[in-house]
Biopython code that builds the backbone (N, CA, C, O; Angstrom):
import numpy as np
from Bio.PDB.StructureBuilder import StructureBuilder

atoms = [
    (1, "UNK", "N", (-95.635, 111.785, -171.461)),
    (1, "UNK", "CA", (-95.642, 110.388, -171.113)),
    (1, "UNK", "C", (-96.400, 109.605, -172.169)),
    (1, "UNK", "O", (-97.539, 109.915, -172.515)),
    (2, "UNK", "N", (-95.733, 108.587, -172.662)),
    (2, "UNK", "CA", (-96.355, 107.767, -173.690)),
    (2, "UNK", "C", (-97.093, 106.582, -173.068)),
    (2, "UNK", "O", (-97.013, 106.306, -171.870)),
    (3, "UNK", "N", (-97.813, 105.902, -173.957)),
    (3, "UNK", "CA", (-98.601, 104.748, -173.526)),
    (3, "UNK", "C", (-97.670, 103.634, -173.039)),
    (3, "UNK", "O", (-97.981, 102.973, -172.049)),
    (4, "UNK", "N", (-96.572, 103.419, -173.688)),
    (4, "UNK", "CA", (-95.628, 102.360, -173.318)),
    (4, "UNK", "C", (-95.048, 102.634, -171.928)),
    (4, "UNK", "O", (-94.887, 101.726, -171.111)),
    (5, "UNK", "N", (-94.738, 103.913, -171.683)),
    (5, "UNK", "CA", (-94.174, 104.279, -170.377)),
    (5, "UNK", "C", (-95.214, 104.079, -169.261)),
    (5, "UNK", "O", (-94.868, 103.626, -168.170)),
    (6, "UNK", "N", (-96.482, 104.416, -169.529)),
    (6, "UNK", "CA", (-97.546, 104.209, -168.534)),
    (6, "UNK", "C", (-97.712, 102.721, -168.217)),
    (6, "UNK", "O", (-97.846, 102.339, -167.054)),
    (7, "UNK", "N", (-97.700, 101.882, -169.264)),
    (7, "UNK", "CA", (-97.828, 100.438, -169.044)),
    (7, "UNK", "C", (-96.655, 99.914, -168.216)),
    (7, "UNK", "O", (-96.837, 99.083, -167.325)),
    (8, "UNK", "N", (-95.452, 100.406, -168.517)),
    (8, "UNK", "CA", (-94.278, 99.977, -167.766)),
    (8, "UNK", "C", (-94.396, 100.379, -166.299)),
    (8, "UNK", "O", (-94.055, 99.593, -165.415)),
    (9, "UNK", "N", (-94.883, 101.618, -166.023)),
    (9, "UNK", "CA", (-95.062, 102.075, -164.650)),
    (9, "UNK", "C", (-96.143, 101.257, -163.920)),
    (9, "UNK", "O", (-95.986, 100.912, -162.749)),
    (10, "UNK", "N", (-97.246, 100.954, -164.632)),
    (10, "UNK", "CA", (-98.307, 100.143, -164.028)),
    (10, "UNK", "C", (-97.787, 98.749, -163.719)),
    (10, "UNK", "O", (-98.067, 98.209, -162.648)),
    (11, "UNK", "N", (-97.034, 98.157, -164.641)),
    (11, "UNK", "CA", (-96.472, 96.834, -164.425)),
    (11, "UNK", "C", (-95.499, 96.851, -163.257)),
    (11, "UNK", "O", (-95.496, 95.939, -162.430)),
    (12, "UNK", "N", (-94.675, 97.886, -163.193)),
    (12, "UNK", "CA", (-93.725, 98.015, -162.091)),
    (12, "UNK", "C", (-94.454, 98.198, -160.752)),
    (12, "UNK", "O", (-94.037, 97.634, -159.740)),
    (13, "UNK", "N", (-95.531, 98.977, -160.743)),
    (13, "UNK", "CA", (-96.324, 99.192, -159.532)),
    (13, "UNK", "C", (-96.964, 97.872, -159.075)),
    (13, "UNK", "O", (-96.946, 97.564, -157.883)),
    (14, "UNK", "N", (-97.526, 97.095, -159.999)),
    (14, "UNK", "CA", (-98.124, 95.801, -159.663)),
    (14, "UNK", "C", (-97.084, 94.850, -159.079)),
    (14, "UNK", "O", (-97.349, 94.160, -158.095)),
    (15, "UNK", "N", (-95.906, 94.816, -159.686)),
    (15, "UNK", "CA", (-94.847, 93.925, -159.194)),
    (15, "UNK", "C", (-94.420, 94.331, -157.789)),
    (15, "UNK", "O", (-94.198, 93.471, -156.937)),
    (16, "UNK", "N", (-94.302, 95.630, -157.539)),
    (16, "UNK", "CA", (-93.937, 96.122, -156.203)),
    (16, "UNK", "C", (-95.012, 95.763, -155.171)),
    (16, "UNK", "O", (-94.703, 95.345, -154.055)),
    (17, "UNK", "N", (-96.263, 95.931, -155.561)),
    (17, "UNK", "CA", (-97.358, 95.604, -154.655)),
    (17, "UNK", "C", (-97.385, 94.098, -154.335)),
    (17, "UNK", "O", (-97.602, 93.719, -153.184)),
    (18, "UNK", "N", (-97.168, 93.247, -155.334)),
    (18, "UNK", "CA", (-97.128, 91.798, -155.119)),
    (18, "UNK", "C", (-95.961, 91.417, -154.204)),
    (18, "UNK", "O", (-96.098, 90.554, -153.337)),
    (19, "UNK", "N", (-94.818, 92.068, -154.406)),
    (19, "UNK", "CA", (-93.649, 91.788, -153.569)),
    (19, "UNK", "C", (-93.926, 92.177, -152.117)),
    (19, "UNK", "O", (-93.537, 91.459, -151.195)),
    (20, "UNK", "N", (-94.603, 93.321, -151.912)),
    (20, "UNK", "CA", (-94.956, 93.754, -150.559)),
    (20, "UNK", "C", (-95.931, 92.772, -149.900)),
    (20, "UNK", "O", (-95.787, 92.440, -148.723)),
    (21, "UNK", "N", (-96.919, 92.314, -150.664)),
    (21, "UNK", "CA", (-97.883, 91.348, -150.126)),
    (21, "UNK", "C", (-97.185, 90.047, -149.745)),
    (21, "UNK", "O", (-97.490, 89.450, -148.713)),
    (22, "UNK", "N", (-96.246, 89.612, -150.586)),
    (22, "UNK", "CA", (-95.514, 88.378, -150.300)),
    (22, "UNK", "C", (-94.692, 88.520, -149.025)),
    (22, "UNK", "O", (-94.652, 87.600, -148.208)),
    (23, "UNK", "N", (-94.036, 89.668, -148.849)),
    (23, "UNK", "CA", (-93.251, 89.909, -147.628)),
    (23, "UNK", "C", (-94.157, 89.939, -146.397)),
    (23, "UNK", "O", (-93.808, 89.379, -145.359)),
    (24, "UNK", "N", (-95.323, 90.594, -146.509)),
    (24, "UNK", "CA", (-96.268, 90.650, -145.387)),
    (24, "UNK", "C", (-96.757, 89.257, -145.014)),
    (24, "UNK", "O", (-96.867, 88.929, -143.833)),
    (25, "UNK", "N", (-97.051, 88.440, -146.017)),
    (25, "UNK", "CA", (-97.501, 87.081, -145.751)),
    (25, "UNK", "C", (-96.408, 86.266, -145.059)),
    (25, "UNK", "O", (-96.689, 85.508, -144.130)),
    (26, "UNK", "N", (-95.170, 86.421, -145.510)),
    (26, "UNK", "CA", (-94.066, 85.696, -144.879)),
    (26, "UNK", "C", (-93.879, 86.137, -143.430)),
    (26, "UNK", "O", (-93.640, 85.303, -142.557)),
    (27, "UNK", "N", (-93.985, 87.432, -143.169)),
    (27, "UNK", "CA", (-93.880, 87.926, -141.794)),
    (27, "UNK", "C", (-95.019, 87.389, -140.926)),
    (27, "UNK", "O", (-94.816, 87.031, -139.766)),
    (28, "UNK", "N", (-96.208, 87.341, -141.503)),
    (28, "UNK", "CA", (-97.366, 86.811, -140.774)),
    (28, "UNK", "C", (-97.160, 85.328, -140.448)),
    (28, "UNK", "O", (-97.484, 84.878, -139.349)),
    (29, "UNK", "N", (-96.625, 84.581, -141.402)),
    (29, "UNK", "CA", (-96.361, 83.158, -141.170)),
    (29, "UNK", "C", (-95.315, 82.980, -140.073)),
    (29, "UNK", "O", (-95.467, 82.115, -139.211)),
    (30, "UNK", "N", (-94.268, 83.779, -140.096)),
    (30, "UNK", "CA", (-93.243, 83.692, -139.047)),
    (30, "UNK", "C", (-93.828, 84.002, -137.680)),
    (30, "UNK", "O", (-93.525, 83.321, -136.700)),
    (31, "UNK", "N", (-94.671, 85.037, -137.614)),
    (31, "UNK", "CA", (-95.288, 85.417, -136.342)),
    (31, "UNK", "C", (-96.205, 84.307, -135.824)),
    (31, "UNK", "O", (-96.184, 83.984, -134.636)),
    (32, "UNK", "N", (-97.003, 83.730, -136.714)),
    (32, "UNK", "CA", (-97.904, 82.657, -136.305)),
    (32, "UNK", "C", (-97.135, 81.430, -135.830)),
    (32, "UNK", "O", (-97.537, 80.777, -134.867)),
    (33, "UNK", "N", (-96.034, 81.118, -136.498)),
    (33, "UNK", "CA", (-95.241, 79.955, -136.085)),
    (33, "UNK", "C", (-94.638, 80.166, -134.707)),
    (33, "UNK", "O", (-94.531, 79.223, -133.924)),
    (34, "UNK", "N", (-94.244, 81.396, -134.407)),
    (34, "UNK", "CA", (-93.709, 81.687, -133.076)),
    (34, "UNK", "C", (-94.790, 81.540, -132.012)),
    (34, "UNK", "O", (-94.535, 81.020, -130.927)),
    (35, "UNK", "N", (-96.005, 82.004, -132.330)),
    (35, "UNK", "CA", (-97.106, 81.930, -131.363)),
    (35, "UNK", "C", (-97.575, 80.500, -131.137)),
    (35, "UNK", "O", (-98.029, 80.163, -130.043)),
    (36, "UNK", "N", (-97.472, 79.665, -132.150)),
    (36, "UNK", "CA", (-98.014, 78.316, -132.063)),
    (36, "UNK", "C", (-97.038, 77.297, -131.479)),
    (36, "UNK", "O", (-97.306, 76.096, -131.520)),
    (37, "UNK", "N", (-95.937, 77.747, -130.951)),
    (37, "UNK", "CA", (-95.017, 76.822, -130.299)),
    (37, "UNK", "C", (-95.700, 76.283, -129.051)),
    (37, "UNK", "O", (-96.170, 77.060, -128.219)),
    (38, "UNK", "N", (-95.762, 74.952, -128.908)),
    (38, "UNK", "CA", (-96.442, 74.400, -127.725)),
    (38, "UNK", "C", (-95.707, 74.775, -126.446)),
    (38, "UNK", "O", (-94.481, 74.705, -126.367)),
    (39, "UNK", "N", (-96.477, 75.167, -125.464)),
    (39, "UNK", "CA", (-95.913, 75.558, -124.180)),
    (39, "UNK", "C", (-96.321, 74.533, -123.138)),
    (39, "UNK", "O", (-97.395, 73.940, -123.231)),
    (40, "UNK", "N", (-95.470, 74.323, -122.149)),
    (40, "UNK", "CA", (-95.737, 73.337, -121.101)),
    (40, "UNK", "C", (-96.893, 73.799, -120.220)),
    (40, "UNK", "O", (-97.022, 74.982, -119.906)),
    (41, "UNK", "N", (-97.730, 72.838, -119.831)),
    (41, "UNK", "CA", (-98.849, 73.106, -118.932)),
    (41, "UNK", "C", (-98.456, 72.692, -117.516)),
    (41, "UNK", "O", (-97.711, 71.730, -117.327)),
    (42, "UNK", "N", (-98.955, 73.413, -116.536)),
    (42, "UNK", "CA", (-98.677, 73.059, -115.160)),
    (42, "UNK", "C", (-99.356, 71.746, -114.801)),
    (42, "UNK", "O", (-100.470, 71.470, -115.246)),
    (43, "UNK", "N", (-98.684, 70.948, -114.002)),
    (43, "UNK", "CA", (-99.261, 69.686, -113.537)),
    (43, "UNK", "C", (-100.308, 69.988, -112.469)),
    (43, "UNK", "O", (-100.112, 70.886, -111.651)),
    (44, "UNK", "N", (-101.412, 69.254, -112.466)),
    (44, "UNK", "CA", (-102.404, 69.471, -111.409)),
    (44, "UNK", "C", (-101.883, 68.955, -110.073)),
    (44, "UNK", "O", (-101.028, 68.071, -110.025)),
    (45, "UNK", "N", (-102.408, 69.518, -108.993)),
    (45, "UNK", "CA", (-101.999, 69.100, -107.660)),
    (45, "UNK", "C", (-102.774, 67.848, -107.260)),
    (45, "UNK", "O", (-104.004, 67.853, -107.219)),
    (46, "UNK", "N", (-102.035, 66.771, -106.964)),
    (46, "UNK", "CA", (-102.671, 65.533, -106.532)),
    (46, "UNK", "C", (-102.475, 65.288, -105.046)),
    (46, "UNK", "O", (-102.906, 64.257, -104.531)),
    (47, "UNK", "N", (-101.835, 66.214, -104.351)),
    (47, "UNK", "CA", (-101.568, 65.997, -102.941)),
    (47, "UNK", "C", (-102.800, 66.224, -102.070)),
    (47, "UNK", "O", (-102.884, 65.661, -100.978)),
    (48, "UNK", "N", (-103.766, 67.040, -102.525)),
    (48, "UNK", "CA", (-104.999, 67.199, -101.749)),
    (48, "UNK", "C", (-106.119, 66.411, -102.436)),
    (48, "UNK", "O", (-106.226, 66.417, -103.662)),
    (49, "UNK", "N", (-106.933, 65.748, -101.655)),
    (49, "UNK", "CA", (-108.006, 64.945, -102.252)),
    (49, "UNK", "C", (-109.100, 65.835, -102.845)),
    (49, "UNK", "O", (-109.346, 66.948, -102.381)),
    (50, "UNK", "N", (-109.730, 65.319, -103.862)),
    (50, "UNK", "CA", (-110.821, 66.037, -104.515)),
    (50, "UNK", "C", (-112.116, 65.756, -103.756)),
    (50, "UNK", "O", (-112.515, 64.602, -103.600)),
    (51, "UNK", "N", (-112.754, 66.796, -103.298)),
    (51, "UNK", "CA", (-114.024, 66.655, -102.579)),
    (51, "UNK", "C", (-115.084, 67.406, -103.377)),
    (51, "UNK", "O", (-115.081, 68.636, -103.409)),
    (52, "UNK", "N", (-115.986, 66.678, -104.018)),
    (52, "UNK", "CA", (-117.014, 67.374, -104.807)),
    (52, "UNK", "C", (-117.994, 68.113, -103.909)),
    (52, "UNK", "O", (-118.332, 67.658, -102.817)),
    (53, "UNK", "N", (-118.440, 69.263, -104.397)),
    (53, "UNK", "CA", (-119.419, 70.032, -103.627)),
    (53, "UNK", "C", (-120.809, 69.474, -103.873)),
    (53, "UNK", "O", (-121.114, 68.980, -104.959)),
    (54, "UNK", "N", (-121.634, 69.558, -102.864)),
    (54, "UNK", "CA", (-123.007, 69.090, -102.972)),
    (54, "UNK", "C", (-123.799, 70.068, -103.842)),
    (54, "UNK", "O", (-123.650, 71.284, -103.723)),
    (55, "UNK", "N", (-124.614, 69.534, -104.689)),
    (55, "UNK", "CA", (-125.416, 70.356, -105.577)),
    (55, "UNK", "C", (-126.490, 71.100, -104.789)),
    (55, "UNK", "O", (-127.042, 70.579, -103.820)),
    (56, "UNK", "N", (-126.772, 72.313, -105.217)),
    (56, "UNK", "CA", (-127.798, 73.112, -104.554)),
    (56, "UNK", "C", (-129.173, 72.900, -105.189)),
    (56, "UNK", "O", (-130.172, 73.416, -104.687)),
    (57, "UNK", "N", (-129.231, 72.152, -106.278)),
    (57, "UNK", "CA", (-130.508, 71.892, -106.934)),
    (57, "UNK", "C", (-131.274, 70.830, -106.164)),
    (57, "UNK", "O", (-130.690, 69.951, -105.530)),
    (58, "UNK", "N", (-132.587, 70.930, -106.233)),
    (58, "UNK", "CA", (-133.445, 69.934, -105.601)),
    (58, "UNK", "C", (-133.451, 68.668, -106.459)),
    (58, "UNK", "O", (-133.410, 68.758, -107.686)),
    (59, "UNK", "N", (-133.501, 67.489, -105.829)),
    (59, "UNK", "CA", (-133.560, 66.270, -106.638)),
    (59, "UNK", "C", (-134.884, 66.185, -107.387)),
    (59, "UNK", "O", (-135.896, 66.739, -106.956)),
    (60, "UNK", "N", (-134.860, 65.496, -108.495)),
    (60, "UNK", "CA", (-136.085, 65.374, -109.283)),
    (60, "UNK", "C", (-137.053, 64.418, -108.604)),
    (60, "UNK", "O", (-136.646, 63.474, -107.926)),
    (61, "UNK", "N", (-138.326, 64.677, -108.795)),
    (61, "UNK", "CA", (-139.367, 63.858, -108.189)),
    (61, "UNK", "C", (-139.855, 62.879, -109.253)),
    (61, "UNK", "O", (-140.300, 63.317, -110.314)),
    (62, "UNK", "N", (-139.788, 61.569, -109.008)),
    (62, "UNK", "CA", (-140.249, 60.609, -110.018)),
    (62, "UNK", "C", (-141.756, 60.686, -110.195)),
    (62, "UNK", "O", (-142.503, 60.867, -109.233)),
    (63, "UNK", "N", (-142.181, 60.548, -111.421)),
    (63, "UNK", "CA", (-143.611, 60.581, -111.722)),
    (63, "UNK", "C", (-143.986, 59.322, -112.485)),
    (63, "UNK", "O", (-143.160, 58.724, -113.174)),
    (64, "UNK", "N", (-145.219, 58.939, -112.353)),
    (64, "UNK", "CA", (-145.739, 57.798, -113.086)),
    (64, "UNK", "C", (-145.876, 58.206, -114.554)),
    (64, "UNK", "O", (-146.364, 59.302, -114.831)),
    (65, "UNK", "N", (-145.464, 57.364, -115.500)),
    (65, "UNK", "CA", (-145.580, 57.748, -116.913)),
    (65, "UNK", "C", (-147.035, 57.812, -117.358)),
    (65, "UNK", "O", (-147.891, 57.092, -116.843)),
    (66, "UNK", "N", (-147.296, 58.681, -118.316)),
    (66, "UNK", "CA", (-148.648, 58.819, -118.861)),
    (66, "UNK", "C", (-148.734, 57.979, -120.132)),
    (66, "UNK", "O", (-148.094, 58.287, -121.138)),
    (67, "UNK", "N", (-149.521, 56.930, -120.074)),
    (67, "UNK", "CA", (-149.669, 56.062, -121.233)),
    (67, "UNK", "C", (-150.867, 56.452, -122.088)),
    (67, "UNK", "O", (-151.138, 55.807, -123.101)),
    (68, "UNK", "N", (-151.569, 57.472, -121.706)),
    (68, "UNK", "CA", (-152.749, 57.907, -122.436)),
    (68, "UNK", "C", (-152.308, 58.681, -123.684)),
    (68, "UNK", "O", (-151.499, 59.604, -123.591)),
    (69, "UNK", "N", (-152.833, 58.308, -124.828)),
    (69, "UNK", "CA", (-152.493, 58.968, -126.088)),
    (69, "UNK", "C", (-153.603, 59.951, -126.415)),
    (69, "UNK", "O", (-154.769, 59.558, -126.416)),
    (70, "UNK", "N", (-153.294, 61.212, -126.693)),
    (70, "UNK", "CA", (-154.336, 62.181, -127.057)),
    (70, "UNK", "C", (-155.045, 61.753, -128.339)),
    (70, "UNK", "O", (-154.472, 61.057, -129.177)),
    (71, "UNK", "N", (-156.295, 62.177, -128.476)),
    (71, "UNK", "CA", (-157.097, 61.772, -129.634)),
    (71, "UNK", "C", (-156.475, 62.222, -130.959)),
    (71, "UNK", "O", (-156.552, 61.487, -131.943)),
    (72, "UNK", "N", (-155.872, 63.387, -131.010)),
    (72, "UNK", "CA", (-155.331, 63.876, -132.274)),
    (72, "UNK", "C", (-154.080, 63.110, -132.701)),
    (72, "UNK", "O", (-153.637, 63.263, -133.839)),
    (73, "UNK", "N", (-153.500, 62.291, -131.824)),
    (73, "UNK", "CA", (-152.314, 61.514, -132.185)),
    (73, "UNK", "C", (-152.631, 60.040, -132.415)),
    (73, "UNK", "O", (-151.720, 59.261, -132.697)),
    (74, "UNK", "N", (-153.871, 59.643, -132.305)),
    (74, "UNK", "CA", (-154.235, 58.249, -132.518)),
    (74, "UNK", "C", (-154.300, 57.957, -134.005)),
    (74, "UNK", "O", (-154.435, 58.866, -134.824)),
    (75, "UNK", "N", (-154.204, 56.684, -134.343)),
    (75, "UNK", "CA", (-154.303, 56.278, -135.739)),
    (75, "UNK", "C", (-155.755, 56.430, -136.165)),
    (75, "UNK", "O", (-156.664, 56.002, -135.453)),
    (76, "UNK", "N", (-155.968, 57.026, -137.298)),
    (76, "UNK", "CA", (-157.319, 57.370, -137.740)),
    (76, "UNK", "C", (-158.176, 56.126, -138.000)),
    (76, "UNK", "O", (-159.382, 56.156, -137.755)),
    (77, "UNK", "N", (-157.582, 55.042, -138.487)),
    (77, "UNK", "CA", (-158.388, 53.884, -138.830)),
    (77, "UNK", "C", (-158.895, 53.172, -137.580)),
    (77, "UNK", "O", (-159.976, 52.584, -137.604)),
    (78, "UNK", "N", (-158.140, 53.213, -136.498)),
    (78, "UNK", "CA", (-158.549, 52.503, -135.294)),
    (78, "UNK", "C", (-159.560, 53.298, -134.490)),
    (78, "UNK", "O", (-160.478, 52.709, -133.920)),
    (79, "UNK", "N", (-159.427, 54.589, -134.426)),
    (79, "UNK", "CA", (-160.284, 55.470, -133.638)),
    (79, "UNK", "C", (-160.373, 54.995, -132.191)),
    (79, "UNK", "O", (-161.436, 55.049, -131.571)),
    (80, "UNK", "N", (-159.247, 54.532, -131.665)),
    (80, "UNK", "CA", (-159.243, 53.998, -130.308)),
    (80, "UNK", "C", (-158.169, 54.726, -129.507)),
    (80, "UNK", "O", (-157.042, 54.880, -129.980)),
    (81, "UNK", "N", (-158.499, 55.164, -128.330)),
    (81, "UNK", "CA", (-157.525, 55.824, -127.486)),
    (81, "UNK", "C", (-157.640, 55.282, -126.081)),
    (81, "UNK", "O", (-158.479, 54.426, -125.798)),
    (82, "UNK", "N", (-156.808, 55.774, -125.219)),
    (82, "UNK", "CA", (-156.815, 55.334, -123.824)),
    (82, "UNK", "C", (-158.139, 55.681, -123.162)),
    (82, "UNK", "O", (-158.584, 54.969, -122.262)),
    (83, "UNK", "N", (-158.772, 56.758, -123.591)),
    (83, "UNK", "CA", (-160.048, 57.154, -123.008)),
    (83, "UNK", "C", (-161.148, 56.146, -123.344)),
    (83, "UNK", "O", (-162.056, 55.924, -122.543)),
    (84, "UNK", "N", (-161.064, 55.528, -124.547)),
    (84, "UNK", "CA", (-162.045, 54.522, -124.933)),
    (84, "UNK", "C", (-161.854, 53.240, -124.130)),
    (84, "UNK", "O", (-162.812, 52.494, -123.925)),
    (85, "UNK", "N", (-160.633, 52.974, -123.674)),
    (85, "UNK", "CA", (-160.328, 51.752, -122.941)),
    (85, "UNK", "C", (-160.415, 51.965, -121.434)),
    (85, "UNK", "O", (-159.795, 51.229, -120.666)),
    (86, "UNK", "N", (-161.159, 52.943, -121.018)),
    (86, "UNK", "CA", (-161.180, 53.292, -119.602)),
    (86, "UNK", "C", (-161.969, 52.323, -118.746)),
    (86, "UNK", "O", (-162.028, 52.494, -117.529)),
    (87, "UNK", "N", (-162.570, 51.322, -119.339)),
    (87, "UNK", "CA", (-163.325, 50.342, -118.567)),
    (87, "UNK", "C", (-162.395, 49.518, -117.686)),
    (87, "UNK", "O", (-161.208, 49.403, -117.989)),
    (88, "UNK", "N", (-162.916, 48.934, -116.586)),
    (88, "UNK", "CA", (-162.065, 48.190, -115.661)),
    (88, "UNK", "C", (-161.484, 46.922, -116.276)),
    (88, "UNK", "O", (-160.415, 46.485, -115.851)),
    (89, "UNK", "N", (-162.147, 46.315, -117.261)),
    (89, "UNK", "CA", (-161.649, 45.065, -117.813)),
    (89, "UNK", "C", (-160.367, 45.283, -118.614)),
    (89, "UNK", "O", (-159.482, 44.427, -118.584)),
    (90, "UNK", "N", (-160.240, 46.404, -119.330)),
    (90, "UNK", "CA", (-159.044, 46.640, -120.131)),
    (90, "UNK", "C", (-157.864, 47.064, -119.271)),
    (90, "UNK", "O", (-156.727, 46.729, -119.603)),
    (91, "UNK", "N", (-158.085, 47.782, -118.188)),
    (91, "UNK", "CA", (-156.984, 48.312, -117.399)),
    (91, "UNK", "C", (-156.480, 47.353, -116.332)),
    (91, "UNK", "O", (-155.427, 47.600, -115.745)),
    (92, "UNK", "N", (-157.203, 46.257, -116.060)),
    (92, "UNK", "CA", (-156.771, 45.334, -115.023)),
    (92, "UNK", "C", (-155.504, 44.591, -115.429)),
    (92, "UNK", "O", (-154.664, 44.298, -114.578)),
    (93, "UNK", "N", (-155.354, 44.286, -116.699)),
    (93, "UNK", "CA", (-154.185, 43.520, -117.119)),
    (93, "UNK", "C", (-152.963, 44.399, -117.395)),
    (93, "UNK", "O", (-151.911, 43.867, -117.749)),
    (94, "UNK", "N", (-153.060, 45.706, -117.247)),
    (94, "UNK", "CA", (-151.939, 46.608, -117.470)),
    (94, "UNK", "C", (-151.330, 47.009, -116.128)),
    (94, "UNK", "O", (-151.837, 47.927, -115.483)),
    (95, "UNK", "N", (-150.251, 46.346, -115.688)),
    (95, "UNK", "CA", (-149.640, 46.717, -114.411)),
    (95, "UNK", "C", (-148.865, 48.025, -114.537)),
    (95, "UNK", "O", (-148.363, 48.356, -115.611)),
    (96, "UNK", "N", (-148.771, 48.760, -113.443)),
    (96, "UNK", "CA", (-148.020, 50.010, -113.456)),
    (96, "UNK", "C", (-146.527, 49.706, -113.416)),
    (96, "UNK", "O", (-146.130, 48.567, -113.169)),
    (97, "UNK", "N", (-145.722, 50.692, -113.652)),
    (97, "UNK", "CA", (-144.272, 50.489, -113.678)),
    (97, "UNK", "C", (-143.755, 50.094, -112.289)),
    (97, "UNK", "O", (-142.763, 49.372, -112.186)),
    (98, "UNK", "N", (-144.411, 50.554, -111.229)),
    (98, "UNK", "CA", (-143.996, 50.186, -109.875)),
    (98, "UNK", "C", (-144.238, 48.701, -109.652)),
    (98, "UNK", "O", (-143.400, 48.005, -109.080)),
    (99, "UNK", "N", (-145.399, 48.218, -110.110)),
    (99, "UNK", "CA", (-145.709, 46.804, -109.958)),
    (99, "UNK", "C", (-144.744, 45.940, -110.769)),
    (99, "UNK", "O", (-144.343, 44.865, -110.323)),
    (100, "UNK", "N", (-144.374, 46.411, -111.961)),
    (100, "UNK", "CA", (-143.417, 45.668, -112.784)),
    (100, "UNK", "C", (-142.073, 45.572, -112.083)),
    (100, "UNK", "O", (-141.454, 44.509, -112.066)),
    (101, "UNK", "N", (-141.620, 46.674, -111.507)),
    (101, "UNK", "CA", (-140.334, 46.691, -110.817)),
    (101, "UNK", "C", (-140.365, 45.773, -109.610)),
    (101, "UNK", "O", (-139.409, 45.036, -109.368)),
    (102, "UNK", "N", (-141.453, 45.807, -108.849)),
    (102, "UNK", "CA", (-141.569, 44.928, -107.686)),
    (102, "UNK", "C", (-141.558, 43.463, -108.106)),
    (102, "UNK", "O", (-140.952, 42.627, -107.437)),
    (103, "UNK", "N", (-142.229, 43.151, -109.217)),
    (103, "UNK", "CA", (-142.255, 41.775, -109.698)),
    (103, "UNK", "C", (-140.856, 41.328, -110.115)),
    (103, "UNK", "O", (-140.471, 40.188, -109.858)),
    (104, "UNK", "N", (-140.094, 42.211, -110.754)),
    (104, "UNK", "CA", (-138.724, 41.866, -111.142)),
    (104, "UNK", "C", (-137.863, 41.588, -109.931)),
    (104, "UNK", "O", (-137.089, 40.631, -109.932)),
    (105, "UNK", "N", (-137.981, 42.412, -108.888)),
    (105, "UNK", "CA", (-137.203, 42.203, -107.695)),
    (105, "UNK", "C", (-137.562, 40.884, -107.016)),
    (105, "UNK", "O", (-136.688, 40.189, -106.498)),
    (106, "UNK", "N", (-138.859, 40.540, -107.020)),
    (106, "UNK", "CA", (-139.285, 39.281, -106.407)),
    (106, "UNK", "C", (-138.729, 38.098, -107.181)),
    (106, "UNK", "O", (-138.274, 37.120, -106.587)),
    (107, "UNK", "N", (-138.765, 38.187, -108.525)),
    (107, "UNK", "CA", (-138.268, 37.088, -109.350)),
    (107, "UNK", "C", (-136.769, 36.875, -109.169)),
    (107, "UNK", "O", (-136.303, 35.738, -109.239)),
    (108, "UNK", "N", (-136.026, 37.909, -108.945)),
    (108, "UNK", "CA", (-134.580, 37.811, -108.798)),
    (108, "UNK", "C", (-134.160, 37.591, -107.355)),
    (108, "UNK", "O", (-132.987, 37.336, -107.085)),
    (109, "UNK", "N", (-135.076, 37.682, -106.452)),
    (109, "UNK", "CA", (-134.771, 37.469, -105.048)),
    (109, "UNK", "C", (-133.992, 38.611, -104.439)),
    (109, "UNK", "O", (-133.182, 38.386, -103.539)),
    (110, "UNK", "N", (-134.208, 39.817, -104.895)),
    (110, "UNK", "CA", (-133.461, 40.988, -104.419)),
    (110, "UNK", "C", (-134.216, 41.765, -103.356)),
    (110, "UNK", "O", (-133.784, 42.852, -102.972)),
    (111, "UNK", "N", (-135.295, 41.255, -102.885)),
    (111, "UNK", "CA", (-136.109, 42.016, -101.940)),
    (111, "UNK", "C", (-135.566, 42.055, -100.597)),
    (111, "UNK", "O", (-136.161, 42.666, -99.708)),
]
sb = StructureBuilder()
sb.init_structure("model")
sb.init_model(0)
sb.init_chain("A")
sb.init_seg("    ")
for serial, (resi, resn, name, xyz) in enumerate(atoms, 1):
    if name == "N":
        sb.init_residue(resn, " ", resi, " ")
    sb.init_atom(name, np.array(xyz, "f"), 0.0, 1.0, " ", f" {name:<3s}", serial, name[0])
structure = sb.get_structure()
């Protein structure tokens, strides 16, 4: 076997392998196209009314928000936190969220 004959056999083998890969890809494409044909979906039943089930979880309990800022999160230049303002004069003008809501309802006449 000469060098020219070996090259010819290698070239022929490569061409055969490429042809096989091309055929496999075409078969794969045909198979995928058959699978991807849209199929009809069943219509939902509207003759019976939808009744949602009651949740088994406990309802959440509302809590008053915490407006106190921890010392490590305060601005360094001010050095002031909610703990420093604990005197009665500073906290009297800060209404709670419940008081704010009640005031809104009174103003709108929704009580």
